[in-house]
PASEBA-1860 file (N, C-alpha, C; in nm, 3 decimals):
! residues 254
1> MLYPFIWM> 16.970/-3.621/15.267/16.897/-3.726/15.129/16.756/-3.720/15.162 ~ 16.715/-3.676/15.207/16.584/-3.668/15.169/16.484/-3.543/15.142 ~ 16.580/-3.444/15.161/16.539/-3.263/15.110/16.473/-3.298/14.937 ~ 16.592/-3.297/14.873/16.552/-3.317/14.717/16.448/-3.403/14.659 ~ 16.374/-3.508/14.743/16.270/-3.585/14.679/16.146/-3.442/14.799 ~ 16.190/-3.383/14.914/16.085/-3.298/14.951/16.052/-3.173/14.909 ~ 16.165/-3.115/14.799/16.165/-3.005/14.706/16.108/-3.054/14.590 ~ 16.123/-3.203/14.550/16.045/-3.234/14.407/15.917/-3.228/14.427
9> IFTSFKPK> 15.850/-3.321/14.550/15.755/-3.308/14.590/15.660/-3.157/14.595 ~ 15.701/-3.083/14.690/15.609/-2.949/14.710/15.651/-2.872/14.606 ~ 15.802/-2.897/14.499/15.768/-2.847/14.353/15.635/-2.835/14.286 ~ 15.627/-2.950/14.283/15.523/-2.993/14.178/15.375/-2.944/14.186 ~ 15.330/-2.853/14.292/15.240/-2.784/14.354/15.241/-2.680/14.315 ~ 15.299/-2.598/14.271/15.343/-2.469/14.266/15.366/-2.391/14.142 ~ 15.264/-2.283/14.120/15.345/-2.239/13.967/15.400/-2.234/13.916 ~ 15.463/-2.207/13.791/15.589/-2.143/13.734/15.647/-2.062/13.821
17> MHIYLAGL> 15.626/-1.948/13.829/15.710/-1.872/13.869/15.681/-1.862/13.950 ~ 15.602/-1.951/14.050/15.652/-1.933/14.239/15.800/-2.019/14.276 ~ 15.837/-2.066/14.191/15.953/-2.168/14.227/16.061/-2.135/14.203 ~ 16.062/-1.943/14.213/16.171/-1.910/14.244/16.168/-1.849/14.363 ~ 15.996/-1.850/14.425/16.002/-1.736/14.565/16.065/-1.810/14.601 ~ 16.098/-1.755/14.789/16.218/-1.846/14.918/16.074/-1.895/14.977 ~ 16.123/-1.999/15.024/16.024/-2.120/15.088/16.006/-2.225/15.078 ~ 15.993/-2.383/15.134/15.981/-2.468/15.042/15.798/-2.489/15.051
25> LPRKWDFS> 15.741/-2.477/15.142/15.617/-2.493/15.121/15.591/-2.381/14.967 ~ 15.490/-2.434/14.908/15.391/-2.355/14.815/15.324/-2.227/14.902 ~ 15.305/-2.141/14.838/15.230/-1.996/14.880/15.079/-2.038/14.829 ~ 15.096/-2.092/14.682/14.972/-2.148/14.657/14.979/-2.264/14.632 ~ 14.865/-2.362/14.660/14.872/-2.457/14.582/14.828/-2.502/14.435 ~ 14.869/-2.560/14.326/14.834/-2.516/14.221/14.873/-2.664/14.166 ~ 14.701/-2.753/14.114/14.756/-2.891/14.077/14.705/-2.884/13.940 ~ 14.772/-2.802/13.885/14.732/-2.794/13.738/14.836/-2.922/13.668
33> SYIQIWSE> 14.910/-2.893/13.732/15.053/-3.045/13.656/15.007/-3.124/13.680 ~ 14.969/-3.217/13.772/14.912/-3.355/13.786/14.790/-3.334/13.734 ~ 14.688/-3.253/13.655/14.622/-3.256/13.574/14.642/-3.263/13.408 ~ 14.728/-3.227/13.402/14.802/-3.172/13.267/14.864/-3.309/13.279 ~ 14.937/-3.355/13.325/14.995/-3.512/13.294/14.902/-3.618/13.271 ~ 14.817/-3.620/13.346/14.725/-3.648/13.328/14.656/-3.721/13.235 ~ 14.647/-3.576/13.141/14.527/-3.572/13.043/14.630/-3.550/12.880 ~ 14.778/-3.512/12.886/14.860/-3.555/12.786/14.846/-3.671/12.786
41> IPLVRGFL> 14.907/-3.803/12.879/14.996/-3.918/12.810/14.902/-3.982/12.894 ~ 14.876/-4.128/12.825/14.772/-4.224/12.866/14.906/-4.251/12.964 ~ 14.875/-4.268/13.131/14.973/-4.286/13.239/14.899/-4.423/13.274 ~ 14.756/-4.455/13.254/14.734/-4.573/13.297/14.813/-4.712/13.216 ~ 14.760/-4.683/13.063/14.847/-4.796/13.007/14.955/-4.793/13.018 ~ 15.030/-4.729/13.098/15.179/-4.687/13.037/15.277/-4.735/13.180 ~ 15.147/-4.764/13.330/15.181/-4.842/13.410/15.118/-4.938/13.364 ~ 15.005/-4.995/13.353/15.029/-5.122/13.285/15.132/-5.200/13.254
49> NTILYSVP> 15.203/-5.116/13.147/15.280/-5.245/13.029/15.420/-5.182/13.180 ~ 15.442/-5.115/13.165/15.547/-5.108/13.329/15.545/-5.175/13.398 ~ 15.407/-5.293/13.425/15.358/-5.362/13.486/15.433/-5.525/13.475 ~ 15.355/-5.502/13.382/15.398/-5.604/13.256/15.563/-5.662/13.224 ~ 15.582/-5.484/13.235/15.793/-5.554/13.214/15.883/-5.602/13.310 ~ 15.763/-5.541/13.469/15.907/-5.562/13.608/15.848/-5.676/13.654 ~ 15.664/-5.730/13.686/15.612/-5.815/13.817/15.656/-5.963/13.769 ~ 15.619/-6.014/13.605/15.579/-6.148/13.587/15.716/-6.177/13.523
57> PVVVGSFV> 15.850/-6.085/13.485/15.949/-6.116/13.453/16.006/-6.161/13.630 ~ 15.982/-6.034/13.652/16.082/-6.076/13.808/16.108/-6.168/13.877 ~ 15.977/-6.188/13.878/15.940/-6.350/13.959/15.936/-6.445/13.910 ~ 15.930/-6.440/13.811/15.923/-6.603/13.709/16.152/-6.601/13.708 ~ 16.166/-6.490/13.708/16.335/-6.475/13.682/16.380/-6.528/13.843 ~ 16.298/-6.467/13.931/16.405/-6.462/14.067/16.345/-6.627/14.113 ~ 16.294/-6.662/14.071/16.289/-6.811/14.035/16.377/-6.930/13.979 ~ 16.391/-6.889/13.889/16.501/-6.931/13.817/16.626/-6.937/13.935
65> SALAAFAF> 16.664/-6.757/13.918/16.748/-6.772/14.011/16.816/-6.830/14.181 ~ 16.663/-6.820/14.208/16.687/-6.915/14.326/16.711/-7.078/14.277 ~ 16.644/-7.127/14.206/16.707/-7.244/14.159/16.861/-7.248/14.099 ~ 16.870/-7.159/14.089/17.004/-7.199/13.956/17.163/-7.195/14.097 ~ 17.082/-7.084/14.248/17.149/-7.095/14.317/17.172/-7.160/14.402 ~ 17.092/-7.253/14.441/17.081/-7.416/14.495/17.187/-7.496/14.404 ~ 17.134/-7.513/14.314/17.247/-7.569/14.261/17.365/-7.525/14.253 ~ 17.432/-7.429/14.245/17.554/-7.413/14.241/17.616/-7.421/14.420
73> AKIRFTGR> 17.537/-7.388/14.526/17.552/-7.353/14.680/17.562/-7.535/14.730 ~ 17.454/-7.659/14.680/17.447/-7.736/14.751/17.403/-7.810/14.659 ~ 17.441/-7.847/14.534/17.450/-7.990/14.471/17.606/-7.974/14.409 ~ 17.664/-8.137/14.440/17.821/-8.078/14.421/17.809/-8.161/14.308 ~ 17.880/-8.095/14.203/17.849/-8.161/14.044/17.970/-8.102/13.991 ~ 18.051/-8.222/13.857/18.182/-8.165/13.846/18.209/-8.010/13.721 ~ 18.295/-7.941/13.748/18.292/-7.810/13.656/18.173/-7.678/13.719 ~ 18.158/-7.747/13.902/18.067/-7.673/13.916/18.121/-7.474/13.924
81> NILFLILL> 18.241/-7.443/14.071/18.299/-7.321/14.082/18.351/-7.325/13.914 ~ 18.387/-7.334/13.809/18.457/-7.283/13.693/18.283/-7.271/13.633 ~ 18.238/-7.285/13.614/18.063/-7.269/13.574/18.041/-7.167/13.603 ~ 18.026/-7.126/13.772/17.945/-7.058/13.869/18.066/-6.897/13.799 ~ 18.185/-6.950/13.773/18.266/-6.821/13.745/18.207/-6.712/13.628 ~ 18.215/-6.854/13.534/18.138/-6.790/13.408/18.072/-6.709/13.363 ~ 17.963/-6.787/13.494/17.866/-6.730/13.472/17.869/-6.593/13.529 ~ 17.932/-6.511/13.641/17.963/-6.481/13.732/17.987/-6.334/13.630
89> SGIMIPFP> 18.105/-6.371/13.555/18.204/-6.305/13.398/18.108/-6.230/13.366 ~ 17.973/-6.265/13.368/17.863/-6.193/13.300/17.876/-6.105/13.392 ~ 17.890/-6.036/13.503/17.833/-5.896/13.514/17.922/-5.840/13.491 ~ 18.017/-5.870/13.423/18.147/-5.690/13.362/18.112/-5.682/13.252 ~ 17.997/-5.712/13.166/17.992/-5.716/13.086/17.862/-5.612/13.061 ~ 17.872/-5.463/13.025/17.811/-5.367/13.046/17.672/-5.393/12.941 ~ 17.564/-5.360/12.962/17.413/-5.305/12.869/17.485/-5.328/12.742 ~ 17.514/-5.135/12.781/17.609/-5.071/12.664/17.656/-5.134/12.546
97> SIMIPQFV> 17.720/-5.246/12.587/17.834/-5.327/12.472/17.721/-5.461/12.422 ~ 17.605/-5.465/12.461/17.509/-5.572/12.396/17.411/-5.544/12.343 ~ 17.393/-5.374/12.355/17.217/-5.342/12.269/17.224/-5.368/12.159 ~ 17.332/-5.342/12.093/17.287/-5.334/11.958/17.303/-5.472/11.880 ~ 17.378/-5.618/11.967/17.336/-5.752/11.918/17.235/-5.755/11.968 ~ 17.168/-5.745/12.106/17.002/-5.790/12.132/16.920/-5.743/12.054 ~ 16.918/-5.568/11.976/16.824/-5.576/11.891/16.808/-5.613/11.758 ~ 16.922/-5.609/11.712/16.941/-5.737/11.570/16.872/-5.869/11.610
105> LFSDLHMV> 16.933/-5.905/11.704/16.840/-6.065/11.758/16.706/-6.026/11.738 ~ 16.615/-5.917/11.816/16.530/-5.887/11.776/16.444/-5.866/11.670 ~ 16.505/-5.763/11.634/16.495/-5.763/11.500/16.429/-5.887/11.410 ~ 16.512/-5.977/11.418/16.556/-6.059/11.314/16.457/-6.137/11.344 ~ 16.370/-6.137/11.479/16.325/-6.197/11.528/16.144/-6.198/11.507 ~ 16.147/-6.041/11.484/16.045/-5.951/11.470/15.959/-5.924/11.608 ~ 16.040/-5.855/11.686/15.988/-5.885/11.785/15.999/-5.738/11.871 ~ 16.059/-5.676/11.749/16.076/-5.548/11.824/15.923/-5.393/11.825
113> QGPLPLIL> 15.849/-5.472/11.790/15.744/-5.383/11.771/15.632/-5.418/11.895 ~ 15.644/-5.532/11.958/15.586/-5.599/12.063/15.702/-5.580/12.263 ~ 15.580/-5.629/12.362/15.660/-5.614/12.443/15.786/-5.775/12.465 ~ 15.846/-5.867/12.461/15.888/-5.908/12.442/16.005/-5.910/12.454 ~ 16.092/-5.835/12.428/16.293/-5.803/12.423/16.252/-5.776/12.534 ~ 16.178/-5.689/12.674/16.130/-5.639/12.721/16.165/-5.782/12.865 ~ 16.092/-5.849/12.827/16.055/-5.952/12.920/16.107/-6.117/12.926 ~ 16.152/-6.151/12.777/16.257/-6.252/12.753/16.311/-6.293/12.821
121> PKLTGNVL> 16.420/-6.173/12.818/16.572/-6.180/12.941/16.580/-6.213/13.023 ~ 16.444/-6.099/13.066/16.455/-6.165/13.280/16.398/-6.330/13.351 ~ 16.335/-6.336/13.175/16.319/-6.477/13.282/16.392/-6.566/13.299 ~ 16.541/-6.583/13.261/16.641/-6.625/13.223/16.689/-6.586/13.384 ~ 16.695/-6.519/13.465/16.724/-6.514/13.599/16.793/-6.403/13.604 ~ 16.857/-6.377/13.687/16.986/-6.240/13.762/17.077/-6.302/13.786 ~ 17.196/-6.243/13.743/17.332/-6.293/13.750/17.385/-6.263/13.949 ~ 17.307/-6.122/13.930/17.365/-6.067/14.092/17.304/-6.160/14.201
129> MIFFLRQF> 17.152/-6.170/14.160/17.126/-6.250/14.277/17.089/-6.374/14.268 ~ 17.225/-6.467/14.159/17.241/-6.610/14.158/17.322/-6.544/14.260 ~ 17.414/-6.479/14.271/17.504/-6.460/14.319/17.532/-6.457/14.437 ~ 17.399/-6.370/14.503/17.426/-6.327/14.652/17.287/-6.386/14.755 ~ 17.200/-6.508/14.617/17.130/-6.621/14.662/17.232/-6.725/14.739 ~ 17.347/-6.780/14.644/17.388/-6.904/14.672/17.526/-6.826/14.800 ~ 17.555/-6.736/14.799/17.585/-6.663/14.894/17.521/-6.749/15.081 ~ 17.388/-6.692/15.062/17.289/-6.688/15.152/17.282/-6.829/15.170
137> MNYVPDSI> 17.290/-6.928/15.098/17.254/-7.048/15.098/17.354/-7.170/15.171 ~ 17.469/-7.058/15.120/17.646/-7.150/15.180/17.576/-7.133/15.325 ~ 17.524/-7.053/15.363/17.453/-7.088/15.546/17.354/-7.157/15.581 ~ 17.393/-7.229/15.510/17.258/-7.277/15.494/17.300/-7.435/15.595 ~ 17.289/-7.481/15.663/17.387/-7.632/15.725/17.358/-7.730/15.600 ~ 17.472/-7.782/15.609/17.399/-7.942/15.524/17.352/-8.020/15.577 ~ 17.331/-8.004/15.699/17.284/-8.142/15.790/17.132/-8.123/15.729 ~ 17.070/-8.036/15.729/16.917/-8.035/15.662/16.859/-8.060/15.537
145> IDAAKIDG> 17.026/-8.071/15.466/16.973/-8.089/15.331/16.958/-8.274/15.323 ~ 17.033/-8.295/15.432/17.072/-8.461/15.408/16.970/-8.447/15.530 ~ 16.903/-8.445/15.628/16.808/-8.503/15.687/16.687/-8.513/15.593 ~ 16.696/-8.414/15.541/16.567/-8.417/15.403/16.634/-8.535/15.276 ~ 16.723/-8.584/15.273/16.764/-8.691/15.175/16.727/-8.846/15.250 ~ 16.722/-8.829/15.355/16.737/-8.940/15.413/16.534/-8.969/15.466 ~ 16.415/-8.869/15.428/16.337/-8.832/15.491/16.302/-8.881/15.306 ~ 16.368/-8.896/15.220/16.335/-8.923/15.088/16.252/-8.809/14.970
153> CNYFQIFR> 16.325/-8.662/14.979/16.266/-8.589/14.879/16.396/-8.575/14.826 ~ 16.347/-8.593/14.625/16.519/-8.555/14.632/16.493/-8.387/14.525 ~ 16.563/-8.337/14.506/16.651/-8.253/14.558/16.558/-8.103/14.538 ~ 16.428/-8.082/14.388/16.353/-7.997/14.369/16.284/-8.033/14.513 ~ 16.245/-8.104/14.598/16.103/-8.144/14.701/16.263/-8.033/14.793 ~ 16.354/-8.054/14.789/16.421/-7.988/14.930/16.441/-7.866/14.918 ~ 16.452/-7.848/14.770/16.442/-7.645/14.760/16.260/-7.615/14.757 ~ 16.205/-7.668/14.732/16.064/-7.571/14.806/16.008/-7.637/14.889
161> RVILHLIT> 16.063/-7.755/14.967/15.992/-7.746/15.077/16.077/-7.734/15.215 ~ 16.212/-7.687/15.204/16.306/-7.593/15.323/16.407/-7.531/15.236 ~ 16.454/-7.535/15.130/16.566/-7.414/15.076/16.440/-7.307/15.124 ~ 16.365/-7.285/15.017/16.246/-7.180/14.969/16.199/-7.107/15.108 ~ 16.177/-7.166/15.192/16.134/-7.132/15.319/16.295/-7.047/15.420 ~ 16.370/-7.075/15.361/16.467/-7.035/15.454/16.547/-6.891/15.368 ~ 16.528/-6.909/15.209/16.552/-6.780/15.164/16.497/-6.667/15.132 ~ 16.318/-6.698/15.189/16.217/-6.595/15.153/16.225/-6.442/15.187
169> PALAAHGV> 16.349/-6.394/15.256/16.350/-6.253/15.296/16.446/-6.227/15.209 ~ 16.588/-6.312/15.205/16.677/-6.214/15.072/16.610/-6.252/14.975 ~ 16.535/-6.328/14.921/16.449/-6.352/14.742/16.353/-6.233/14.715 ~ 16.295/-6.207/14.878/16.199/-6.126/14.832/16.277/-5.987/14.805 ~ 16.345/-5.954/14.940/16.447/-5.845/14.915/16.553/-5.804/14.805 ~ 16.579/-5.897/14.727/16.635/-5.936/14.544/16.611/-5.893/14.482 ~ 16.470/-5.955/14.502/16.300/-5.993/14.396/16.279/-5.782/14.424 ~ 16.273/-5.753/14.519/16.220/-5.580/14.492/16.345/-5.487/14.394
177> LWFIGSWN> 16.431/-5.524/14.476/16.506/-5.447/14.374/16.575/-5.446/14.243 ~ 16.534/-5.620/14.239/16.523/-5.593/14.066/16.422/-5.557/13.995 ~ 16.274/-5.526/14.062/16.221/-5.446/14.050/16.202/-5.317/14.020 ~ 16.243/-5.295/14.132/16.294/-5.124/14.130/16.356/-5.078/13.977 ~ 16.466/-5.178/13.981/16.504/-5.091/13.850/16.455/-5.158/13.743 ~ 16.401/-5.210/13.706/16.312/-5.267/13.633/16.164/-5.170/13.554 ~ 16.135/-5.111/13.735/15.993/-4.990/13.676/16.094/-4.889/13.633 ~ 16.248/-4.878/13.682/16.317/-4.730/13.632/16.371/-4.754/13.482
185> DYLAPTIF> 16.394/-4.865/13.438/16.474/-4.886/13.324/16.373/-4.808/13.241 ~ 16.520/-4.717/13.112/16.430/-4.624/13.022/16.543/-4.660/12.915 ~ 16.635/-4.704/12.921/16.758/-4.711/12.807/16.702/-4.840/12.720 ~ 16.673/-4.959/12.826/16.643/-5.056/12.701/16.513/-5.060/12.660 ~ 16.328/-4.967/12.714/16.230/-4.955/12.598/16.247/-4.866/12.508 ~ 16.355/-4.752/12.492/16.361/-4.639/12.399/16.480/-4.742/12.274 ~ 16.513/-4.814/12.298/16.596/-4.903/12.222/16.461/-5.002/12.165 ~ 16.451/-5.102/12.249/16.330/-5.213/12.175/16.222/-5.185/12.146
193> IKNEIWQP> 16.095/-5.122/12.224/16.016/-5.029/12.171/15.954/-4.963/12.116 ~ 15.916/-5.032/11.971/15.914/-4.875/11.914/15.770/-4.831/11.858 ~ 15.634/-4.905/11.907/15.510/-4.921/11.911/15.460/-4.854/12.051 ~ 15.420/-4.695/11.970/15.357/-4.627/12.135/15.307/-4.642/12.247 ~ 15.189/-4.801/12.212/15.114/-4.834/12.271/15.168/-4.933/12.382 ~ 15.317/-4.964/12.346/15.406/-5.090/12.441/15.440/-4.974/12.534 ~ 15.490/-4.825/12.527/15.585/-4.745/12.570/15.536/-4.770/12.658 ~ 15.662/-4.781/12.825/15.659/-4.794/12.973/15.570/-4.654/13.014
201> VTVMVAKF> 15.620/-4.637/13.134/15.510/-4.505/13.192/15.689/-4.412/13.170 ~ 15.824/-4.542/13.206/15.943/-4.416/13.276/15.944/-4.321/13.065 ~ 15.928/-4.425/12.985/15.945/-4.362/12.903/15.788/-4.189/12.800 ~ 15.714/-4.232/12.876/15.617/-4.190/12.835/15.596/-4.062/12.903 ~ 15.700/-4.119/13.114/15.674/-3.898/13.184/15.810/-3.890/13.108 ~ 15.938/-3.925/12.988/16.049/-3.872/13.033/15.973/-3.762/12.878 ~ 15.901/-3.798/12.840/15.867/-3.726/12.661/15.821/-3.648/12.706 ~ 15.723/-3.667/12.817/15.650/-3.536/12.888/15.753/-3.413/12.965
209> NEQYAINT> 15.793/-3.472/13.030/15.939/-3.404/13.077/16.021/-3.296/12.949 ~ 16.069/-3.380/12.840/16.076/-3.275/12.758/16.069/-3.185/12.700 ~ 15.936/-3.203/12.630/15.793/-3.111/12.602/15.800/-2.975/12.662 ~ 15.859/-2.980/12.847/15.877/-2.929/12.912/16.006/-2.842/12.961 ~ 16.084/-2.899/12.947/16.231/-2.893/12.993/16.281/-2.747/12.849 ~ 16.173/-2.777/12.739/16.205/-2.648/12.711/16.173/-2.516/12.690 ~ 16.046/-2.490/12.800/16.039/-2.320/12.844/16.032/-2.395/12.955 ~ 16.153/-2.447/13.027/16.183/-2.467/13.205/16.044/-2.424/13.316
217> HVPRIMAG> 15.947/-2.511/13.186/15.813/-2.527/13.349/15.885/-2.649/13.464 ~ 15.916/-2.614/13.520/15.990/-2.728/13.651/15.889/-2.754/13.691 ~ 15.752/-2.738/13.755/15.640/-2.800/13.847/15.620/-2.892/13.731 ~ 15.601/-2.928/13.618/15.540/-3.034/13.542/15.641/-3.157/13.565 ~ 15.767/-3.061/13.482/15.887/-3.179/13.551/15.876/-3.221/13.665 ~ 15.827/-3.204/13.761/15.846/-3.228/13.920/15.743/-3.333/13.975 ~ 15.559/-3.289/13.850/15.480/-3.396/13.872/15.490/-3.531/13.805 ~ 15.573/-3.544/13.678/15.671/-3.634/13.600/15.731/-3.694/13.720
225> SVMLLVPV> 15.803/-3.644/13.764/15.893/-3.719/13.811/15.842/-3.828/13.936 ~ 15.670/-3.730/14.023/15.649/-3.772/14.152/15.556/-3.912/14.101 ~ 15.506/-3.909/14.019/15.439/-3.961/13.924/15.542/-4.139/13.929 ~ 15.665/-4.135/13.889/15.708/-4.254/13.885/15.778/-4.281/14.039 ~ 15.800/-4.202/14.092/15.821/-4.209/14.246/15.766/-4.278/14.334 ~ 15.637/-4.223/14.298/15.496/-4.290/14.495/15.504/-4.436/14.420 ~ 15.517/-4.496/14.282/15.465/-4.679/14.307/15.639/-4.724/14.346 ~ 15.743/-4.712/14.321/15.791/-4.773/14.390/15.875/-4.715/14.517
233> LIIYGIFQ> 15.812/-4.582/14.616/15.841/-4.612/14.729/15.735/-4.650/14.809 ~ 15.583/-4.669/14.728/15.500/-4.762/14.810/15.575/-4.927/14.850 ~ 15.645/-4.983/14.719/15.627/-5.112/14.686/15.768/-5.124/14.805 ~ 15.895/-4.998/14.840/15.969/-5.026/14.892/15.948/-5.066/15.066 ~ 15.835/-4.938/15.078/15.771/-4.979/15.222/15.740/-5.078/15.248 ~ 15.625/-5.104/15.133/15.593/-5.262/15.195/15.688/-5.361/15.209 ~ 15.844/-5.364/15.188/15.913/-5.455/15.206/16.011/-5.431/15.245 ~ 16.019/-5.336/15.293/16.118/-5.301/15.401/16.164/-5.418/15.455
241> RWIIESVM> 16.080/-5.448/15.541/16.163/-5.509/15.655/16.215/-5.630/15.604 ~ 16.169/-5.712/15.484/16.286/-5.857/15.445/16.370/-5.761/15.311 ~ 16.435/-5.617/15.353/16.512/-5.617/15.254/16.594/-5.604/15.357 ~ 16.627/-5.556/15.490/16.686/-5.557/15.589/16.660/-5.648/15.644 ~ 16.600/-5.751/15.653/16.611/-5.890/15.742/16.745/-5.991/15.638 ~ 16.725/-5.959/15.503/16.831/-6.027/15.400/16.988/-5.989/15.397 ~ 17.029/-5.893/15.513/17.139/-5.902/15.523/17.183/-5.964/15.654 ~ 17.146/-6.080/15.744/17.139/-6.121/15.772/17.181/-6.276/15.802
249> FSSVKE> 17.229/-6.301/15.844/17.238/-6.417/15.792/17.135/-6.520/15.886 ~ 17.164/-6.694/15.839/16.958/-6.736/15.861/16.995/-6.793/15.992 ~ 16.908/-6.791/16.067/16.969/-6.827/16.220/17.010/-7.024/16.242 ~ 16.944/-7.060/16.087/16.971/-7.201/16.180/17.114/-7.212/16.180 ~ 17.141/-7.271/16.284/17.243/-7.314/16.290/17.266/-7.475/16.308 ~ 17.410/-7.533/16.292/17.429/-7.700/16.331/17.461/-7.756/16.491
END
């Protein structure tokens, strides 16, 4: 599983003709591919745009998703299960089937020139995250909720003071996975972002790779891929412990 990534990294440091030579390690280390990519495209601007599309919307959307999951898991109200099934059915609708209506909507609102089409939909939450957090909260004993009610807490206080601490590993794990998906998103930015100033790094690097795919300059293409991969690996490494813990049930028992 790791070999393709290792090959990609080492190939990015090889001269163009050396990729056909035997051996994994470069015989001659060539850093021109990275110099070229930094000189040809505004990577700093691209990374800042990608962070804008990934971090604030995912943080807000994760909080909204946690609130919705808490409501579906611990608040008894009429039609709760039916409403949850309707919400869950949205997973079956693929993005390509709604991207044209979304484009028309954002175009009528005159938003296709800026970053809002990639930010606003994420602020309302993520259906998959709501589903997994709801399953996680189902294992939190109701006695804890009842004890908090006796102490005078309302539902939001219960969520903030009790539930939020218990679901932190799961919330962080699914937030990171959502962040990785937002970071790697290529289709939506190519549709909604018409102004090159607001393009994320994925679109910039893809255009860079297309330029060198014509003359099969593999080291240039691999260098662009490495630039996209490194930030995701760093984020995943930092939150790896929480991602693993998210698959474990809460240790609180009745």
